[in-house]
PAMI-480184 format. One line per 8 residues: number of its first residue (from 1); their letters; for each residue y, x, z of C-alpha. Coordinates in pm, 1 decimal. Layout:
REM PAMI-480184
NUM) a) Y:X:Z | ...
END
This chain:
REM PAMI-480184
1) mspsrgtv) 13931.7:-2508.6:15523.7 | 13994.3:-2164.8:15717.0 | 14030.6:-2190.1:16111.8 | 14353.3:-2021.0:16100.9 | 14443.2:-2330.8:15854.6 | 14300.3:-2572.5:16059.3 | 14508.6:-2504.2:16368.2 | 14858.0:-2515.2:16227.0
9) vartttaa) 14729.2:-2837.8:16078.2 | 14634.8:-2976.7:16406.2 | 14922.5:-2812.1:16570.1 | 15136.6:-2966.7:16317.9 | 14959.2:-3285.3:16340.3 | 15015.0:-3266.7:16769.4 | 15377.1:-3166.5:16752.6 | 15454.7:-3471.0:16490.4
17) aigtgaal) 15272.7:-3693.6:16714.9 | 15454.2:-3515.4:17040.6 | 15785.0:-3600.5:16835.4 | 15668.9:-3917.3:16728.9 | 15640.7:-3998.9:17089.1 | 15964.8:-3861.4:17202.2 | 16141.7:-4056.2:16998.5 | 15940.1:-4357.0:17084.7
25) tcavllva) 16042.9:-4297.1:17497.3 | 16366.3:-4209.7:17365.2 | 16412.7:-4583.7:17199.4 | 16224.6:-4788.5:17499.4 | 16473.4:-4583.5:17721.2 | 16737.9:-4657.3:17492.1 | 16651.3:-5034.8:17464.3 | 16611.7:-4983.9:17850.5
33) yrwqkets) 16954.6:-4886.6:17957.1 | 17120.9:-5137.5:17698.5 | 16900.6:-5363.4:17881.8 | 16963.6:-5296.4:18233.2 | 17351.5:-5264.4:18146.4 | 17402.6:-5669.7:17955.1 | 17196.2:-5682.5:18298.7 | 17418.3:-5617.6:18502.3
41) rchqeptt) 17720.9:-5814.0:18297.5 | 17552.4:-6067.0:18368.2 | 17545.0:-6034.6:18700.9 | 17961.2:-5972.0:18759.1 | 18171.0:-6176.0:18922.2 | 18260.5:-6365.9:18627.4 | 18650.7:-6411.2:18545.8 | 18694.8:-6758.5:18406.8
49) sayeslvg) 18521.2:-7014.1:18357.4 | 18207.5:-7119.0:18022.6 | 18459.3:-7401.9:17918.2 | 18743.9:-7130.6:17925.3 | 18529.7:-6847.6:17765.7 | 18440.3:-7082.3:17471.0 | 18820.5:-7163.6:17382.8 | 18999.0:-6998.1:17068.7
57) stplvrln) 18775.1:-6797.9:16797.4 | 18711.3:-7081.5:16568.1 | 18537.2:-7078.5:16258.5 | 18746.0:-7080.7:15924.0 | 18615.3:-7271.5:15653.1 | 18589.2:-7295.1:15245.1 | 18563.2:-7677.3:15179.2 | 18386.7:-7581.5:14861.4
65) klssllgn) 18321.0:-7937.5:14716.1 | 18683.5:-7998.6:14700.5 | 18771.7:-7631.8:14575.7 | 18594.5:-7639.6:14314.5 | 18778.3:-7973.7:14171.3 | 19129.0:-7816.4:14249.8 | 18991.8:-7554.7:13953.5 | 19152.6:-7242.0:13852.1
73) nrsiyvkm) 18994.1:-7089.7:14121.2 | 19182.8:-7237.0:14411.8 | 19083.3:-7240.9:14742.4 | 19109.5:-7471.9:15062.2 | 19059.5:-7326.0:15424.0 | 18973.7:-7534.2:15741.9 | 19015.5:-7401.2:16012.7 | 18746.7:-7657.7:16306.1
81) ecmnpggt) 19000.0:-7632.7:16532.6 | 18748.4:-7919.1:16649.9 | 18501.2:-7633.9:16790.6 | 18671.0:-7530.4:17064.1 | 18439.1:-7728.4:17381.5 | 18718.6:-7958.5:17398.6 | 18680.6:-8060.2:17016.7 | 19046.9:-8045.8:16978.5
89) gkdraalr) 19310.8:-7704.4:16902.6 | 19486.1:-7847.6:17205.1 | 19258.4:-7634.0:17449.8 | 19431.7:-7398.1:17327.8 | 19740.9:-7489.5:17452.1 | 19598.7:-7644.6:17729.8 | 19494.6:-7332.6:17892.7 | 19813.4:-7121.7:17832.1
97) miqdaekc) 20041.7:-7429.0:17993.0 | 19823.6:-7454.9:18311.6 | 19804.7:-7063.9:18341.7 | 20179.8:-7042.6:18350.5 | 20216.6:-7322.3:18584.7 | 20030.7:-7135.8:18816.8 | 20183.0:-6824.1:18745.8 | 20571.0:-6995.3:18812.0
105) rhlpppld) 20407.5:-7181.9:19146.5 | 20453.4:-7513.9:19018.0 | 20075.0:-7540.0:19029.9 | 19834.5:-7384.9:19365.2 | 19648.0:-7101.4:19243.3 | 19318.7:-7196.0:19059.7 | 18958.0:-7224.6:19232.8 | 18763.6:-6900.6:19200.8
113) pststssl) 18521.5:-6927.5:18929.2 | 18221.0:-6783.3:19062.0 | 18232.3:-7054.9:19348.9 | 18178.9:-7501.5:19328.8 | 18391.8:-7524.3:19681.1 | 18775.0:-7518.4:19794.7 | 18873.8:-7350.6:20149.7 | 19200.0:-7672.2:20144.5
121) pplncvsp) 19099.3:-7891.6:20386.9 | 19059.8:-8267.6:20328.9 | 19377.0:-8458.8:20110.5 | 19516.9:-8677.4:20372.4 | 19722.9:-9013.5:20115.4 | 20038.9:-9082.5:20250.3 | 20167.6:-9446.8:20227.5 | 20490.6:-9467.6:19999.5
129) ssnended) 20802.5:-9499.3:20150.5 | 20971.3:-9794.0:20163.5 | 21309.6:-9689.7:20052.7 | 21202.8:-9630.4:19614.6 | 21348.3:-9761.8:19382.6 | 21150.0:-10110.7:19243.3 | 21087.2:-9933.8:18860.9 | 20867.5:-9656.8:19106.3
137) ssheidns) 20716.0:-9850.2:19336.1 | 20504.0:-10057.0:19102.8 | 20195.9:-10068.6:19273.0 | 19974.0:-9910.3:18980.1 | 20167.5:-9617.9:18969.3 | 20091.6:-9543.1:19342.2 | 19716.9:-9632.0:19340.4 | 19739.2:-9348.5:19072.7
145) idlavsrs) 19956.6:-9095.8:19261.6 | 19629.6:-9162.3:19581.0 | 19382.1:-9112.2:19384.3 | 19466.3:-8814.5:19200.4 | 19557.0:-8649.1:19588.3 | 19260.3:-8777.6:19704.4 | 19077.0:-8584.4:19353.8 | 19283.6:-8250.2:19382.8
153) rtggivve) 19036.2:-7928.9:19492.4 | 19386.8:-7731.6:19512.7 | 19664.0:-7984.2:19616.6 | 19726.5:-7926.9:19281.6 | 19787.0:-8227.3:19009.1 | 19799.4:-8197.8:18636.1 | 20073.5:-8464.9:18465.5 | 20115.0:-8519.1:18078.1
161) gtsgstgi) 20244.8:-8794.7:17877.3 | 19956.3:-8753.9:17572.4 | 19836.9:-8958.8:17284.5 | 19495.2:-8874.4:17451.7 | 19373.6:-8514.6:17315.3 | 19612.8:-8284.5:17507.4 | 19515.9:-8504.3:17815.6 | 19138.4:-8475.2:17764.0
169) slaslcav) 19186.4:-8064.6:17726.8 | 19374.5:-8038.7:18065.4 | 19147.9:-8308.3:18284.4 | 18847.9:-8114.0:18111.8 | 19060.7:-7729.0:18242.2 | 19148.6:-7930.6:18575.6 | 18781.5:-7980.0:18648.6 | 18678.2:-7594.7:18640.4
177) rghscivv) 19015.5:-7509.3:18772.7 | 18987.2:-7739.1:19104.9 | 19294.6:-7903.3:18999.5 | 19334.2:-8321.8:19007.3 | 19478.0:-8435.2:18666.3 | 19697.1:-8758.0:18586.4 | 19751.8:-8870.3:18199.4 | 19971.9:-9154.3:18054.8
185) ipddqake) 19870.8:-9287.2:17787.7 | 20022.7:-9524.3:17558.1 | 19855.5:-9833.8:17471.3 | 19763.0:-9810.4:17094.7 | 19579.9:-9499.0:17117.2 | 19166.3:-9538.8:17056.2 | 18995.9:-9689.4:17354.0 | 18687.6:-9373.7:17345.7
193) kqttlrcl) 18976.8:-9173.2:17445.9 | 19034.0:-9324.8:17813.9 | 18691.7:-9402.8:17869.0 | 18695.6:-9011.2:17754.3 | 18932.9:-8905.3:18029.8 | 18763.6:-9116.2:18314.0 | 18431.4:-8918.2:18258.0 | 18586.3:-8606.5:18235.5
201) gavvhvvp) 18786.7:-8754.1:18658.4 | 19144.5:-8801.6:18504.8 | 19402.1:-9084.0:18700.9 | 19405.2:-9272.1:18348.8 | 19766.5:-9500.9:18382.7 | 19828.8:-9686.0:18030.2 | 20130.8:-9782.7:17919.7 | 20304.3:-9979.5:17636.0
209) naaisnpn) 20409.8:-9732.7:17363.0 | 20775.0:-9728.0:17312.5 | 21045.4:-9469.1:17182.2 | 21170.4:-9168.0:17358.5 | 21480.5:-9369.3:17489.0 | 21329.3:-9610.7:17668.7 | 21268.9:-9488.0:18052.8 | 20926.1:-9684.8:17986.4
217) qyvnvarr) 20808.0:-9461.5:17762.1 | 20467.6:-9209.9:17864.4 | 20624.3:-8903.0:17854.4 | 20912.2:-9020.8:18047.9 | 20682.3:-9175.6:18292.1 | 20458.4:-8880.1:18328.2 | 20758.0:-8716.9:18452.5 | 20878.8:-8964.7:18679.2
225) iakrintr) 20540.7:-8931.2:18823.6 | 20538.3:-8590.4:18863.3 | 20898.5:-8610.8:19003.8 | 20756.2:-8868.4:19291.2 | 20489.8:-8678.0:19395.0 | 20707.0:-8390.7:19430.4 | 20938.4:-8531.0:19635.5 | 20668.3:-8722.2:19853.0
233) ygqesgti) 20438.7:-8468.0:19951.6 | 20702.5:-8184.3:19921.0 | 20742.0:-7940.8:20115.3 | 20975.6:-8130.9:20262.6 | 20668.2:-8336.9:20398.5 | 20480.4:-8041.5:20554.0 | 20220.0:-8074.0:20298.8 | 20078.2:-7857.7:20018.2
241) ikaafinq) 20056.7:-8117.3:19722.0 | 20254.5:-7991.4:19423.2 | 20250.2:-8156.7:19069.6 | 20351.1:-8005.3:18747.1 | 20440.3:-8207.4:18456.4 | 20352.7:-7980.8:18169.0 | 20570.7:-8155.3:17943.7 | 20365.4:-8017.7:17632.1
249) fenlsnym) 20657.8:-8128.3:17364.6 | 20891.7:-7888.0:17571.2 | 20689.4:-7690.4:17678.3 | 20704.1:-7317.9:17495.9 | 20402.2:-7220.2:17628.1 | 20211.6:-7455.8:17412.0 | 20475.3:-7194.0:17099.9 | 20383.7:-6878.0:17233.1
257) vhrdvtgp) 19997.4:-6980.2:17217.9 | 19961.2:-7006.7:16862.0 | 20172.3:-6703.2:16817.6 | 20022.1:-6511.4:16986.7 | 19701.7:-6634.7:16932.4 | 19612.9:-6879.9:16685.3 | 19796.1:-6702.9:16378.6 | 19689.5:-6371.9:16444.5
265) elwsqssg) 19322.3:-6510.1:16437.8 | 19407.1:-6687.3:16136.5 | 19532.5:-6384.1:15932.5 | 19240.3:-6171.6:16131.4 | 18981.6:-6434.5:15998.6 | 19097.0:-6455.3:15575.3 | 19207.6:-6062.0:15546.4 | 19560.5:-6170.2:15550.0
273) kidafvms) 19464.4:-6393.9:15201.6 | 19700.6:-6701.4:15286.6 | 19944.8:-6832.0:15011.5 | 19996.5:-7116.6:15215.7 | 19963.1:-7273.9:15568.7 | 19973.3:-7683.0:15525.5 | 19968.5:-7882.4:15870.1 | 20094.9:-8224.2:16033.7
281) sgtggtia) 20301.1:-8210.9:16392.9 | 20291.2:-8369.8:16707.7 | 20472.1:-8140.1:16920.2 | 20503.3:-7895.3:16722.5 | 20307.6:-7601.4:16889.0 | 20073.1:-7568.7:16613.7 | 20244.1:-7510.9:16321.1 | 20556.1:-7339.2:16474.4
289) gvgqylks) 20380.2:-7085.0:16657.8 | 20092.6:-7005.7:16327.3 | 20389.4:-7049.5:16057.9 | 20661.4:-6801.7:16258.0 | 20335.3:-6565.4:16272.3 | 20190.7:-6578.3:15863.7 | 20512.9:-6572.1:15828.7 | 20626.1:-6192.6:16038.0
297) rsndvkvv) 20312.7:-6052.4:15846.1 | 20451.5:-6189.1:15496.2 | 20764.2:-6388.2:15440.0 | 20582.3:-6520.5:15132.3 | 20321.5:-6742.9:15317.9 | 20478.6:-7085.4:15245.2 | 20458.3:-7292.3:15531.9 | 20433.1:-7681.6:15478.4
305) lvdppgsa) 20488.2:-7986.2:15740.2 | 20285.7:-8335.0:15675.2 | 20440.2:-8637.2:15780.8 | 20296.6:-8969.2:15826.8 | 20447.4:-9324.7:15789.1 | 20743.8:-9359.6:15956.2 | 20817.1:-8992.9:16149.0 | 21161.2:-8868.1:16085.4
313) lynkiehg) 21019.3:-8539.4:16026.6 | 21029.8:-8510.9:15710.5 | 21359.2:-8585.2:15653.7 | 21483.5:-8273.2:15855.5 | 21233.7:-8030.5:15721.1 | 21383.6:-8190.2:15343.2 | 21720.6:-8312.6:15465.9 | 21827.5:-8192.4:15711.7
321) vafasqqc) 21824.1:-8519.7:15919.2 | 21560.6:-8675.1:16178.0 | 21585.9:-8972.3:16042.7 | 21348.8:-9258.3:15838.0 | 21401.4:-9540.4:15751.6 | 21164.3:-9751.2:16019.8 | 21426.6:-9659.2:16300.9 | 21596.7:-9940.3:16164.8
329) erslrrnr) 21544.3:-10189.1:16478.2 | 21568.1:-10457.1:16246.5 | 21183.3:-10388.4:16073.4 | 21044.4:-10223.6:16446.6 | 20735.6:-10289.8:16528.6 | 20660.7:-10112.9:16849.1 | 20790.8:-9813.1:16864.8 | 20988.6:-9572.7:16590.9
337) ydtlaegi) 20729.9:-9417.7:16355.4 | 20415.3:-9687.7:16274.5 | 20117.4:-9506.4:16126.0 | 19730.9:-9531.0:16198.2 | 19713.8:-9177.8:16260.5 | 19740.3:-9076.4:16644.1 | 19869.8:-8747.4:16796.6 | 20156.6:-8712.3:16470.5
345) gldritan) 20446.5:-8770.7:16371.9 | 20799.1:-8824.2:16612.4 | 21141.9:-8953.7:16541.9 | 21302.5:-8638.0:16753.6 | 21315.2:-8272.8:16754.5 | 21171.6:-8107.1:17016.0 | 21140.1:-7771.2:17152.5 | 20828.9:-7690.8:16987.0
353) fskgcdyg) 20919.9:-7786.4:16663.8 | 21289.9:-7612.7:16668.8 | 21087.3:-7284.9:16699.1 | 20908.2:-7434.9:16312.4 | 21314.6:-7499.9:16204.6 | 21477.6:-7182.4:16335.6 | 21483.8:-6924.5:16127.2 | 21331.1:-7138.6:15779.1
361) gidqavrv) 21017.5:-7128.6:15984.7 | 20889.4:-7442.8:15775.2 | 20942.8:-7414.9:15388.9 | 20866.1:-7809.3:15279.5 | 20735.6:-8122.7:15432.7 | 20521.0:-8387.4:15232.6 | 20438.3:-8710.6:15308.3 | 20119.4:-8858.4:15313.4
369) sdqeavdm) 20031.8:-9245.3:15328.3 | 19744.7:-9380.7:15554.8 | 19549.6:-9536.4:15282.3 | 19531.3:-9129.1:15145.3 | 19432.0:-9048.7:15494.0 | 19181.4:-9307.8:15496.7 | 19016.4:-9233.8:15168.1 | 19035.0:-8843.3:15233.5
377) ahwllree) 18866.2:-8872.5:15582.8 | 18561.8:-9114.4:15406.4 | 18534.8:-8793.2:15106.2 | 18516.2:-8535.4:15312.9 | 18248.7:-8722.2:15486.1 | 18068.5:-8800.4:15220.9 | 18108.7:-8485.3:15029.2 | 18195.3:-8207.0:15275.4
385) gifvgsss) 18019.6:-8384.5:15572.3 | 18273.2:-8263.1:15786.6 | 18366.2:-8635.5:16042.8 | 18708.5:-8622.2:16081.9 | 19016.0:-8801.4:16255.4 | 19358.5:-8916.7:16060.6 | 19574.8:-8682.9:16137.1 | 19298.9:-8392.2:16024.6
393) amnvvgav) 19225.0:-8579.9:15680.3 | 19557.9:-8655.1:15651.4 | 19635.3:-8234.5:15703.6 | 19410.2:-8216.9:15387.7 | 19551.8:-8419.2:15233.4 | 19865.9:-8228.6:15226.8 | 19692.2:-7935.6:15140.9 | 19567.6:-8060.7:14798.0
401) rvaagmps) 19873.6:-8150.1:14692.4 | 20037.4:-7788.9:14822.1 | 19744.8:-7620.6:14665.0 | 19757.4:-7863.2:14323.4 | 20144.9:-7737.9:14270.8 | 20025.7:-7319.8:14317.1 | 19910.4:-7114.2:14061.4 | 19561.6:-6959.6:13998.0
409) grsvvtii) 19361.3:-6787.7:14258.7 | 19593.5:-6935.5:14557.2 | 19389.2:-6986.2:14884.0 | 19571.0:-7279.4:15151.1 | 19471.7:-7309.9:15506.6 | 19505.8:-7629.3:15731.4 | 19372.4:-7723.4:16071.7 | 19066.8:-8013.5:16117.9
417) cdggqrhl) 19209.5:-8108.7:16450.9 | 18933.6:-8299.9:16581.6 | 18637.1:-8510.0:16486.2 | 18622.4:-8905.9:16399.7 | 18417.8:-8914.4:16713.5 | 18737.1:-9019.5:16891.0 | 18842.7:-9219.1:16687.4 | 18524.2:-9490.2:16583.8
425) trfwnrdf) 18744.9:-9831.8:16725.2 | 19063.1:-9720.5:16528.3 | 19087.3:-9492.1:16178.9 | 18662.5:-9564.9:16171.5 | 18613.8:-9878.1:16220.3 | 18659.8:-10122.2:15920.4 | 18799.1:-10440.3:16104.4 | 19087.8:-10236.7:16225.7
433) ievdrglq) 19156.1:-10068.1:15826.7 | 19123.3:-10400.6:15643.0 | 19195.7:-10701.8:15873.1 | 19475.4:-10516.4:16121.2 | 19628.5:-10275.6:15878.0 | 19540.4:-10415.6:15604.6 | 19463.2:-10134.3:15408.6 | 19154.0:-10064.9:15247.5
441) wpdhggss) 18795.4:-9930.1:15325.4 | 18681.6:-9682.8:15086.7 | 18351.5:-9797.4:14894.6 | 18066.6:-9522.4:15031.3 | 17850.2:-9639.7:14682.1 | 17759.2:-9424.5:14437.8 | 18070.5:-9436.4:14230.6 | 18322.5:-9412.9:14485.4
449) klpdcles) 18626.2:-9333.9:14312.6 | 18794.0:-8999.4:14457.7 | 19155.1:-9011.9:14695.1 | 19501.8:-9052.3:14492.7 | 19540.3:-8705.2:14596.3 | 19255.6:-8574.4:14364.8 | 19253.2:-8828.7:14066.5 | 19627.7:-8765.7:14003.9
457) i) 19486.4:-8302.2:13948.4
END
């Protein structure tokens, strides 16, 4: 090799080394910059609590085994709302309803999420007035109110009548926002819901289940408690206590969060490939809100209500009249609809559900029996590995029925509302299923039969 050629090679090698070193230096600097940016972001003042930051963006999952049984390239997808931090899709509505109550000054402002204490002075419980009605002056209600007042760090008290899931979401959010929470719950709900609510700091007031026309029905009692708090501790007495009756059934913030957030989220996750959305109704907020959004994107999307035994909503959609045979007083058990499914089915049309009825937002309805829900829940656990509650099982049965009647290549979406962990003493209790409800407990042996909705395909 000549000296000139060696010099050229050496210079080229040196230049390459310098270039490589510069590239590495740039890469290191870029990594350092990104690390510093992310670190500074971590130290910025938080705008929401950890709980609130986890609400929404739940996954959409295809049930592969169930879809394969349908055949003809038809698919059933479930949106896993049970993966919200409170274990339920009620987190979405609960957060929006509390935020809107704060904006309207029905509740005081929440605590700063970056702090753990409140500037509010200690709250003193005021003794009940002596001129209240006998019905309203029950000792248990007074105790519930006084306990809630003592627990509030903002002066705000959230009051709601709920079958459990919304109450759990409200209690969790109240804990981080500084309000206290009173939950009025009917006595026919799973006991673990009451236990969870108390662990979250909620004041739990249990009442016998009854029809909405009964003044002691749980929603009516909650409304009365909130009114009583505001009368006793309101501005007239010079205190800063404010109670907000959330009223999830009639509060349109419920419907709007699903129209504005859940619906677009679902459309995006599915890339717009949704042929039917199938869901049961409790308050009606989810089916009405999601359904309206999906139809705004494509009027070809079919929205189908799933209704349990005794609910009047099926007839409202199919025949225009909200009535069920169980409403006959002679056969009435404890309330106007009688099913093991918790949190779904109604004997009235709520403001939220009306939004789904308006403009033909809900196309049709299907009935699902308690036995079908039990069978499907066990099948899903055994075959798909998903542990679901009663309303979720009914949703999937309804989705199968709708998908079975659709052409090949269609996709049906439903919701997994919550997990089976909240239903251990009822829906997942063999004695309750067989003895109390007179239903069959599915055989978990090797040759367990398919749910009826699958056998008929």
